[in-house]
OpenMM code with the backbone's topology and positions (N, CA, C; nanometers):
from openmm import Vec3, app, unit

residues = "MET ALA ILE SER LYS GLU ASN ARG GLU PHE ILE ASP SER LEU ILE ASP TYR TYR ILE SER GLU SER GLN SER TYR LYS GLN ILE ALA GLU ASN TYR LEU PRO GLN ILE GLU SER ALA THR ASP THR ALA PHE GLY ILE ILE VAL GLY CYS VAL TYR SER GLY PHE LEU GLN ALA TYR GLN ASN GLN GLN GLN THR PRO GLY LEU ASP ASP MET ASN GLU PHE ASN GLN ILE ILE LEU LYS ARG ALA SER ILE ILE LYS LYS SER LEU ILE GLU PRO ILE LYS LEU ASN ASN GLU ALA GLU GLU LYS SER GLU SER LYS ASN GLU ILE LYS SER LYS".split()
positions = [
    Vec3(0.0852, -0.1172, 0.0000),
    Vec3(0.0000, 0.0000, 0.0000),
    Vec3(0.0904, 0.1242, 0.0000),
    Vec3(0.0816, 0.2023, -0.1055),
    Vec3(0.1679, 0.3186, -0.1219),
    Vec3(0.1072, 0.4450, -0.0615),
    Vec3(-0.0215, 0.4613, -0.0735),
    Vec3(-0.0874, 0.5819, -0.0226),
    Vec3(-0.1022, 0.5697, 0.1283),
    Vec3(-0.0630, 0.6768, 0.1990),
    Vec3(-0.0728, 0.6744, 0.3449),
    Vec3(-0.2187, 0.6626, 0.3882),
    Vec3(-0.2379, 0.6171, 0.5093),
    Vec3(-0.3728, 0.6014, 0.5636),
    Vec3(-0.4465, 0.7351, 0.5622),
    Vec3(-0.3781, 0.8418, 0.6002),
    Vec3(-0.4401, 0.9746, 0.6033),
    Vec3(-0.4829, 1.0195, 0.4639),
    Vec3(-0.3959, 0.9984, 0.3659),
    Vec3(-0.4306, 1.0374, 0.2290),
    Vec3(-0.5432, 0.9511, 0.1736),
    Vec3(-0.5423, 0.8237, 0.2076),
    Vec3(-0.6492, 0.7342, 0.1621),
    Vec3(-0.7834, 0.7781, 0.2216),
    Vec3(-0.7835, 0.8109, 0.3511),
    Vec3(-0.9064, 0.8583, 0.4147),
    Vec3(-0.9529, 0.9892, 0.3515),
    Vec3(-0.8578, 1.0757, 0.3164),
    Vec3(-0.8915, 1.2012, 0.2499),
    Vec3(-0.9551, 1.1738, 0.1140),
    Vec3(-0.8978, 1.0835, 0.0371),
    Vec3(-0.9537, 1.0484, -0.0941),
    Vec3(-1.0943, 0.9912, -0.0774),
    Vec3(-1.1113, 0.9008, 0.0190),
    Vec3(-1.2440, 0.8430, 0.0440),
    Vec3(-1.3452, 0.9521, 0.0806),
    Vec3(-1.3007, 1.0488, 0.1626),
    Vec3(-1.3933, 1.1563, 0.2011),
    Vec3(-1.4273, 1.2447, 0.0822),
    Vec3(-1.3313, 1.2671, -0.0082),
    Vec3(-1.3605, 1.3433, -0.1302),
    Vec3(-1.4632, 1.2704, -0.2157),
    Vec3(-1.4433, 1.1419, -0.2330),
    Vec3(-1.5370, 1.0633, -0.3133),
    Vec3(-1.6758, 1.0681, -0.2505),
    Vec3(-1.6827, 1.0524, -0.1197),
    Vec3(-1.8115, 1.0595, -0.0504),
    Vec3(-1.8784, 1.1945, -0.0726),
    Vec3(-1.8002, 1.3007, -0.0641),
    Vec3(-1.8552, 1.4354, -0.0858),
    Vec3(-1.9108, 1.4483, -0.2275),
    Vec3(-1.8328, 1.4087, -0.3266),
    Vec3(-1.8781, 1.4241, -0.4646),
    Vec3(-1.9968, 1.3339, -0.4968),
    Vec3(-2.0046, 1.2183, -0.4317),
    Vec3(-2.1234, 1.1338, -0.4481),
    Vec3(-2.2450, 1.2071, -0.3929),
    Vec3(-2.2289, 1.2690, -0.2775),
    Vec3(-2.3430, 1.3387, -0.2169),
    Vec3(-2.3853, 1.4605, -0.2986),
    Vec3(-2.2946, 1.5162, -0.3755),
    Vec3(-2.3232, 1.6347, -0.4575),
    Vec3(-2.3327, 1.6020, -0.6061),
    Vec3(-2.3422, 1.4750, -0.6390),
    Vec3(-2.3349, 1.4332, -0.7793),
    Vec3(-2.4403, 1.4972, -0.8694),
    Vec3(-2.5592, 1.5177, -0.8173),
    Vec3(-2.6647, 1.5763, -0.9007),
    Vec3(-2.6302, 1.7203, -0.9409),
    Vec3(-2.5586, 1.7915, -0.8558),
    Vec3(-2.5144, 1.9271, -0.8908),
    Vec3(-2.4173, 1.9226, -1.0082),
    Vec3(-2.3274, 1.8248, -1.0077),
    Vec3(-2.2303, 1.8123, -1.1162),
    Vec3(-2.2978, 1.7661, -1.2451),
    Vec3(-2.4010, 1.6856, -1.2306),
    Vec3(-2.4768, 1.6445, -1.3480),
    Vec3(-2.5489, 1.7650, -1.4091),
    Vec3(-2.6035, 1.8526, -1.3242),
    Vec3(-2.6693, 1.9742, -1.3745),
    Vec3(-2.5702, 2.0636, -1.4476),
    Vec3(-2.4495, 2.0745, -1.3946),
    Vec3(-2.3454, 2.1521, -1.4629),
    Vec3(-2.3207, 2.0936, -1.6013),
    Vec3(-2.3057, 1.9624, -1.6082),
    Vec3(-2.2798, 1.8959, -1.7361),
    Vec3(-2.3953, 1.9149, -1.8332),
    Vec3(-2.5183, 1.9121, -1.7831),
    Vec3(-2.6357, 1.9276, -1.8692),
    Vec3(-2.6383, 2.0635, -1.9385),
    Vec3(-2.5698, 2.1620, -1.8817),
    Vec3(-2.5609, 2.2931, -1.9451),
    Vec3(-2.4867, 2.2881, -2.0782),
    Vec3(-2.4132, 2.1802, -2.1020),
    Vec3(-2.3332, 2.1684, -2.2238),
    Vec3(-2.3940, 2.0749, -2.3283),
    Vec3(-2.5169, 2.0317, -2.3040),
    Vec3(-2.5887, 1.9549, -2.4058),
    Vec3(-2.6308, 2.0512, -2.5162),
    Vec3(-2.6263, 2.0237, -2.6390),
    Vec3(-2.5913, 1.8983, -2.7063),
    Vec3(-2.4441, 1.8872, -2.7436),
    Vec3(-2.3573, 1.9775, -2.6975),
    Vec3(-2.2152, 1.9681, -2.7316),
    Vec3(-2.1504, 1.8422, -2.6761),
    Vec3(-2.2052, 1.7893, -2.5668),
    Vec3(-2.1567, 1.6632, -2.5108),
    Vec3(-2.2595, 1.5554, -2.5407),
    Vec3(-2.2158, 1.4317, -2.5437),
    Vec3(-2.3087, 1.3226, -2.5737),
    Vec3(-2.3836, 1.2730, -2.4499),
    Vec3(-2.3183, 1.2789, -2.3333),
    Vec3(-2.3787, 1.2231, -2.2129),
    Vec3(-2.3475, 1.3108, -2.0923),
    Vec3(-2.4515, 1.3668, -2.0327),
    Vec3(-2.4326, 1.4475, -1.9119),
    Vec3(-2.3825, 1.3600, -1.7970),
    Vec3(-2.4295, 1.2376, -1.7908),
    Vec3(-2.3868, 1.1470, -1.6836),
    Vec3(-2.2384, 1.1151, -1.6954),
    Vec3(-2.1936, 1.0793, -1.8155),
    Vec3(-2.0521, 1.0482, -1.8346),
    Vec3(-1.9644, 1.1708, -1.8135),
    Vec3(-2.0124, 1.2857, -1.8571),
    Vec3(-1.9371, 1.4093, -1.8385),
    Vec3(-1.9259, 1.4427, -1.6902),
    Vec3(-2.0360, 1.4301, -1.6165),
    Vec3(-2.0335, 1.4565, -1.4728),
    Vec3(-1.9410, 1.3579, -1.4017),
    Vec3(-1.9419, 1.2322, -1.4446),
    Vec3(-1.8508, 1.1326, -1.3878),
    Vec3(-1.7062, 1.1780, -1.4073),
    Vec3(-1.6753, 1.2249, -1.5267),
    Vec3(-1.5404, 1.2736, -1.5550),
    Vec3(-1.5035, 1.3951, -1.4710),
    Vec3(-1.5981, 1.4842, -1.4529),
    Vec3(-1.5738, 1.6020, -1.3691),
    Vec3(-1.5435, 1.5577, -1.2261),
    Vec3(-1.6233, 1.4667, -1.1736),
    Vec3(-1.6049, 1.4194, -1.0361),
    Vec3(-1.4693, 1.3507, -1.0203),
    Vec3(-1.4357, 1.2611, -1.1113),
    Vec3(-1.3069, 1.1921, -1.1018),
    Vec3(-1.1927, 1.2930, -1.1139),
    Vec3(-1.2086, 1.3916, -1.2011),
    Vec3(-1.1069, 1.4954, -1.2147),
    Vec3(-1.0899, 1.5765, -1.0873),
    Vec3(-1.1999, 1.6083, -1.0222),
    Vec3(-1.1937, 1.6835, -0.8961),
    Vec3(-1.1270, 1.6013, -0.7866),
    Vec3(-1.1598, 1.4726, -0.7793),
    Vec3(-1.0979, 1.3852, -0.6789),
    Vec3(-0.9481, 1.3732, -0.7079),
    Vec3(-0.9133, 1.3586, -0.8349),
    Vec3(-0.7726, 1.3487, -0.8743),
    Vec3(-0.6975, 1.4770, -0.8371),
    Vec3(-0.7590, 1.5910, -0.8622),
    Vec3(-0.6990, 1.7191, -0.8267),
    Vec3(-0.6755, 1.7277, -0.6754),
    Vec3(-0.7729, 1.6828, -0.5973),
    Vec3(-0.7585, 1.6812, -0.4517),
    Vec3(-0.6465, 1.5881, -0.4070),
    Vec3(-0.6357, 1.4744, -0.4737),
    Vec3(-0.5286, 1.3773, -0.4472),
    Vec3(-0.3919, 1.4421, -0.4704),
    Vec3(-0.3759, 1.5078, -0.5839),
    Vec3(-0.2493, 1.5748, -0.6135),
    Vec3(-0.2207, 1.6888, -0.5164),
    Vec3(-0.3255, 1.7631, -0.4815),
    Vec3(-0.3092, 1.8740, -0.3878),
    Vec3(-0.2651, 1.8246, -0.2501),
    Vec3(-0.3175, 1.7110, -0.2064),
    Vec3(-0.2784, 1.6545, -0.0765),
    Vec3(-0.1286, 1.6244, -0.0764),
    Vec3(-0.0777, 1.5686, -0.1843),
    Vec3(0.0656, 1.5407, -0.1934),
    Vec3(0.1459, 1.6703, -0.1969),
    Vec3(0.0985, 1.7663, -0.2729),
    Vec3(0.1687, 1.8939, -0.2823),
    Vec3(0.1749, 1.9618, -0.1451),
    Vec3(0.0665, 1.9575, -0.0708),
    Vec3(0.0638, 2.0164, 0.0632),
    Vec3(0.1649, 1.9504, 0.1564),
    Vec3(0.1953, 1.8236, 0.1307),
    Vec3(0.2928, 1.7495, 0.2106),
    Vec3(0.4325, 1.7574, 0.1499),
    Vec3(0.4455, 1.8401, 0.0464),
    Vec3(0.5712, 1.8569, -0.0276),
    Vec3(0.6242, 1.7230, -0.0768),
    Vec3(0.5331, 1.6449, -0.1344),
    Vec3(0.5671, 1.5149, -0.1903),
    Vec3(0.5142, 1.5076, -0.3327),
    Vec3(0.5629, 1.4092, -0.4044),
    Vec3(0.5138, 1.3810, -0.5388),
    Vec3(0.4649, 1.2368, -0.5403),
    Vec3(0.3430, 1.2133, -0.5881),
    Vec3(0.2954, 1.0742, -0.5921),
    Vec3(0.3775, 0.9924, -0.6920),
    Vec3(0.4140, 0.8734, -0.6489),
    Vec3(0.4880, 0.7830, -0.7358),
    Vec3(0.3939, 0.6949, -0.8161),
    Vec3(0.4499, 0.6086, -0.8953),
    Vec3(0.3712, 0.5178, -0.9787),
    Vec3(0.2810, 0.4292, -0.8939),
    Vec3(0.3335, 0.3787, -0.7819),
    Vec3(0.2510, 0.2954, -0.6923),
    Vec3(0.1322, 0.3735, -0.6377),
    Vec3(0.1568, 0.5018, -0.6035),
    Vec3(0.0487, 0.5875, -0.5538),
    Vec3(-0.0579, 0.6059, -0.6615),
    Vec3(-0.0146, 0.6316, -0.7835),
    Vec3(-0.1077, 0.6538, -0.8944),
    Vec3(-0.1887, 0.5269, -0.9219),
    Vec3(-0.1210, 0.4130, -0.9202),
    Vec3(-0.1918, 0.2862, -0.9430),
    Vec3(-0.2949, 0.2605, -0.8337),
    Vec3(-0.2564, 0.2890, -0.7093),
    Vec3(-0.3514, 0.2682, -0.5993),
    Vec3(-0.4686, 0.3653, -0.6091),
    Vec3(-0.4400, 0.4902, -0.6457),
    Vec3(-0.5475, 0.5881, -0.6657),
    Vec3(-0.6453, 0.5369, -0.7715),
    Vec3(-0.5918, 0.4877, -0.8823),
    Vec3(-0.6787, 0.4355, -0.9887),
    Vec3(-0.7627, 0.3181, -0.9399),
    Vec3(-0.7063, 0.2334, -0.8559),
    Vec3(-0.7819, 0.1208, -0.8005),
    Vec3(-0.8940, 0.1696, -0.7089),
    Vec3(-0.8658, 0.2733, -0.6305),
    Vec3(-0.9692, 0.3301, -0.5430),
    Vec3(-1.0855, 0.3806, -0.6282),
    Vec3(-1.0538, 0.4542, -0.7339),
    Vec3(-1.1583, 0.5076, -0.8223),
    Vec3(-1.2341, 0.3939, -0.8892),
    Vec3(-1.1627, 0.2936, -0.9374),
    Vec3(-1.2298, 0.1800, -1.0023),
    Vec3(-1.3241, 0.1087, -0.9068),
    Vec3(-1.2836, 0.0924, -0.7816),
    Vec3(-1.3688, 0.0237, -0.6831),
    Vec3(-1.4951, 0.1031, -0.6526),
    Vec3(-1.4874, 0.2361, -0.6612),
    Vec3(-1.6019, 0.3212, -0.6266),
    Vec3(-1.6758, 0.3735, -0.7505),
    Vec3(-1.6263, 0.3415, -0.8695),
    Vec3(-1.6840, 0.3964, -0.9933),
    Vec3(-1.8321, 0.3644, -1.0074),
    Vec3(-1.8725, 0.2430, -0.9742),
    Vec3(-2.0134, 0.2078, -0.9906),
    Vec3(-2.1022, 0.2875, -0.8961),
    Vec3(-2.0520, 0.3163, -0.7768),
    Vec3(-2.1297, 0.3954, -0.6808),
    Vec3(-2.1425, 0.5394, -0.7309),
    Vec3(-2.0328, 0.5928, -0.7830),
    Vec3(-2.0361, 0.7288, -0.8380),
    Vec3(-2.1358, 0.7344, -0.9532),
    Vec3(-2.1266, 0.6377, -1.0421),
    Vec3(-2.2155, 0.6339, -1.1593),
    Vec3(-2.3623, 0.6216, -1.1164),
    Vec3(-2.3894, 0.5336, -1.0200),
    Vec3(-2.5267, 0.5174, -0.9704),
    Vec3(-2.5800, 0.6475, -0.9114),
    Vec3(-2.4941, 0.7200, -0.8416),
    Vec3(-2.5388, 0.8457, -0.7796),
    Vec3(-2.5755, 0.9501, -0.8841),
    Vec3(-2.5183, 0.9390, -1.0023),
    Vec3(-2.5509, 1.0313, -1.1113),
    Vec3(-2.6798, 0.9921, -1.1813),
    Vec3(-2.7070, 0.8630, -1.1849),
    Vec3(-2.8280, 0.8138, -1.2511),
    Vec3(-2.9482, 0.8304, -1.1593),
    Vec3(-2.9296, 0.7925, -1.0338),
    Vec3(-3.0361, 0.8028, -0.9348),
    Vec3(-2.9714, 0.8391, -0.8021),
    Vec3(-3.0069, 0.9527, -0.7457),
    Vec3(-2.9426, 0.9932, -0.6200),
    Vec3(-2.9466, 0.8826, -0.5156),
    Vec3(-2.8324, 0.8590, -0.4551),
    Vec3(-2.8195, 0.7553, -0.3534),
    Vec3(-2.8481, 0.8163, -0.2170),
    Vec3(-2.9295, 0.7486, -0.1400),
    Vec3(-2.9550, 0.7917, -0.0031),
    Vec3(-2.8304, 0.7614, 0.0790),
    Vec3(-2.8051, 0.8406, 0.1798),
    Vec3(-2.6838, 0.8263, 0.2589),
    Vec3(-2.6680, 0.6864, 0.3168),
    Vec3(-2.7753, 0.6214, 0.3604),
    Vec3(-2.7646, 0.4866, 0.4155),
    Vec3(-2.7193, 0.3871, 0.3103),
    Vec3(-2.7740, 0.3961, 0.1904),
    Vec3(-2.7333, 0.3070, 0.0827),
    Vec3(-2.5871, 0.3298, 0.0480),
    Vec3(-2.5460, 0.4557, 0.0442),
    Vec3(-2.4085, 0.4905, 0.0116),
    Vec3(-2.3137, 0.4286, 0.1137),
    Vec3(-2.3462, 0.4396, 0.2406),
    Vec3(-2.2617, 0.3852, 0.3462),
    Vec3(-2.2517, 0.2328, 0.3338),
    Vec3(-2.3634, 0.1679, 0.3020),
    Vec3(-2.3626, 0.0231, 0.2857),
    Vec3(-2.2746, -0.0168, 0.1683),
    Vec3(-2.2884, 0.0528, 0.0542),
    Vec3(-2.2100, 0.0182, -0.0627),
    Vec3(-2.0619, 0.0456, -0.0393),
    Vec3(-2.0307, 0.1537, 0.0320),
    Vec3(-1.8920, 0.1847, 0.0636),
    Vec3(-1.8342, 0.0740, 0.1500),
    Vec3(-1.9108, 0.0290, 0.2476),
    Vec3(-1.8667, -0.0782, 0.3358),
    Vec3(-1.8426, -0.2055, 0.2551),
    Vec3(-1.9335, -0.2367, 0.1636),
    Vec3(-1.9176, -0.3538, 0.0781),
    Vec3(-1.7919, -0.3412, -0.0061),
    Vec3(-1.7675, -0.2225, -0.0591),
    Vec3(-1.6492, -0.1981, -0.1411),
    Vec3(-1.5225, -0.2185, -0.0591),
    Vec3(-1.5186, -0.1692, 0.0645),
    Vec3(-1.4019, -0.1862, 0.1500),
    Vec3(-1.3808, -0.3330, 0.1842),
    Vec3(-1.4895, -0.4059, 0.2105),
    Vec3(-1.4768, -0.5482, 0.2402),
    Vec3(-1.4223, -0.6247, 0.1213),
    Vec3(-1.4619, -0.5827, 0.0006),
    Vec3(-1.4113, -0.6447, -0.1210),
    Vec3(-1.2610, -0.6258, -0.1324),
    Vec3(-1.2137, -0.5041, -0.1022),
    Vec3(-1.0719, -0.4746, -0.1098),
    Vec3(-0.9947, -0.5587, -0.0092),
    Vec3(-1.0466, -0.5705, 0.1125),
    Vec3(-0.9789, -0.6462, 0.2173),
    Vec3(-0.9715, -0.7944, 0.1833),
    Vec3(-1.0730, -0.8469, 0.1161),
    Vec3(-1.0759, -0.9907, 0.0872),
    Vec3(-0.9830, -1.0289, -0.0260),
    Vec3(-0.9326, -0.9302, -0.1007),
    Vec3(-0.8420, -0.9615, -0.2139),
    Vec3(-0.7002, -0.9724, -0.1719),
] * unit.nanometer
topology = app.Topology()
chain = topology.addChain("A")
for resn in residues:
    res = topology.addResidue(resn, chain)
    for name in ("N", "CA", "C"):
        topology.addAtom(name, app.Element.getBySymbol(name[0]), res)
């Protein structure tokens, strides 16, 4: 595990925040229809980009540069949560459902 526990918790909290605000990002994306093909896919990209920016900023604040292992782990975190992010854009997820799915996702990671 390359990403520190603190940075991992920060990334998880960013993802949780953007999931809770996903409909706002979808509305932003909808402003660009018909120039974009999918507001949902565009909003997903915006959210992942924002989380990635936060990830890089956390390293910069610590005067560090993420290495290849860090980047690979970040990508795995996003991949594990991608379906939850996507679902939140299609149909807003209630906080209880989100917590359950996050817990399931963490259990999946631990079992591998």
